[in-house]
Structure formats: structure tokens, C-alpha cells
C-alpha positions as CSV (number, residue, x, y, z in Angstrom):
1,M,93.3,-46.5,32.3
2,K,97.1,-46.0,33.0
3,Y,99.0,-44.3,30.2
4,E,101.6,-47.3,30.2
5,S,98.9,-49.9,29.0
6,K,97.4,-47.4,26.6
7,L,101.0,-46.6,25.4
8,A,101.7,-50.3,25.1
9,N,98.4,-50.9,23.1
10,N,98.9,-47.7,20.8
11,N,100.2,-48.7,17.4
12,N,99.7,-45.4,16.2
13,I,102.5,-43.5,18.3
14,K,103.6,-41.5,15.4
15,E,100.2,-39.7,15.1
16,D,99.9,-39.5,18.9
17,C,103.4,-38.1,19.9
18,K,101.9,-35.1,21.7
19,S,100.3,-37.2,24.4
20,F,103.4,-39.6,24.6
21,F,105.9,-36.5,25.2
22,S,103.5,-35.0,27.8
23,Y,103.4,-38.2,29.7
24,I,107.4,-38.4,29.5
25,K,107.6,-34.8,30.8
26,S,105.1,-35.5,33.6
27,K,107.5,-38.5,34.7
28,K,110.7,-36.3,34.7
29,G,112.2,-35.4,37.9
30,A,111.8,-32.0,39.3
31,R,114.0,-29.3,37.9
32,V,116.6,-28.2,40.6
33,D,117.4,-24.4,40.7
34,V,121.0,-23.3,41.3
35,G,121.7,-21.1,44.2
36,P,122.0,-19.1,46.4
37,L,125.7,-19.0,46.0
38,E,128.4,-17.7,48.3
39,N,131.5,-15.6,46.9
40,N,135.0,-15.6,48.1
41,A,134.0,-12.7,50.3
42,R,131.5,-15.0,52.0
43,E,128.5,-12.9,50.7
44,V,125.3,-14.4,49.7
45,I,124.4,-14.0,46.0
46,M,120.8,-14.8,45.0
47,G,120.2,-12.7,41.7
48,N,120.4,-14.8,38.4
49,K,122.8,-12.3,36.7
50,E,125.1,-12.2,39.8
51,M,125.2,-16.1,40.2
52,A,126.1,-16.4,36.5
53,E,128.8,-14.0,37.0
54,E,130.1,-15.8,40.1
55,L,129.9,-19.2,38.4
56,N,131.8,-17.8,35.2
57,N,134.4,-16.3,37.8
58,F,134.8,-19.9,39.3
59,F,135.1,-22.0,36.3
60,A,137.3,-19.3,34.3
61,T,140.0,-20.2,36.7
62,V,140.2,-23.5,34.9
63,F,141.7,-21.8,31.9
64,T,145.1,-20.5,32.6
65,V,147.7,-18.6,30.5
66,K,150.7,-20.6,29.7
67,D,153.8,-19.3,31.0
68,T,156.2,-19.1,28.1
69,S,159.2,-17.8,29.9
70,N,160.5,-21.3,30.8
71,V,160.1,-22.9,27.5
72,P,163.6,-24.9,26.7
73,E,165.1,-24.1,23.4
74,I,165.2,-26.8,20.9
75,Q,168.7,-28.0,20.0
76,E,169.3,-28.1,16.3
77,S,170.2,-31.6,15.1
78,R,172.8,-31.5,12.2
79,G,172.8,-35.2,11.9
80,G,169.3,-35.7,10.4
81,V,167.1,-38.8,11.1
82,S,169.0,-41.9,11.3
83,G,167.6,-45.2,10.6
84,V,164.5,-43.9,9.0
85,D,164.0,-44.7,5.3
86,V,160.9,-43.0,4.0
87,T,160.2,-43.0,0.2
88,R,157.3,-42.0,-2.0
89,E,156.7,-45.6,-2.9
90,K,156.9,-46.9,0.5
91,V,154.1,-44.4,1.7
92,L,152.0,-45.3,-1.3
93,G,152.4,-48.9,-0.7
94,K,151.2,-48.5,3.0
95,L,148.2,-46.3,1.9
96,K,147.2,-48.8,-0.7
97,G,147.3,-51.6,1.9
98,L,144.9,-49.7,4.3
99,K,141.3,-51.2,4.4
100,V,138.9,-48.8,2.3
101,D,136.1,-49.4,4.8
102,V,138.0,-47.9,7.6
103,T,140.0,-45.2,5.7
104,W,138.7,-41.8,4.1
105,A,137.3,-43.2,0.8
106,G,138.0,-39.8,-0.9
107,W,141.7,-40.3,-1.1
108,T,143.3,-40.7,-4.7
109,E,146.8,-41.2,-5.6
110,P,148.5,-38.1,-6.6
């Protein structure tokens, strides 16, 4: 009897989970190994540790250090923010108008 039909008729899957997962594992595709790799010097790398180090070197190039020598300076504004009127009452009014089911329920009015 194929396991698919046995599985379809098995109402007790919680107690028979070992055979279920064994079946799933048997249907998974083959595991694909990594390597061998070739480094920048065109040398073939076959050892697990060496391949891991080469992959680390390759992917580490994604993370770069930012060049902070060309960061523009912020001009100080002496005029302040114009056209924006923010008060405690307006903020509390907007917060009270939020839907409770989509906001943080732990918020309380100060």
C-alpha cells in the first residue's frame, strides 16, 4: 500500500508523526553540496574550511565602510519651522483618534 493512501486514511497522524516525517524526508530532493570553488587567483579550493573562508571573503565585500570625508555640513536654520503648529492637545487628539485594534494597546495618556 502506498504511503499516500495510508496517510489519507490515517486519522491518528499526531501519534504516527514519526512515519509521516520519515516519508516527507524520503520525498525531499537530494542535498546539493557546495564546491569545489575557485578563488581570485584561479586556484581550486576543496576543503570545507577553505571554502567557508572564501565564501566569507566574497560576501564580506557587500559590507563597506562609509566614506565620511565628503559628508556635507548641515546649515543651521535660524528661522525655525514655519507653517507647522504642533501642540500637546493636537497630538493627543490625533492619538485618541487612532483605531485601538491597529495601534499599540499599552499606550496611556501621560
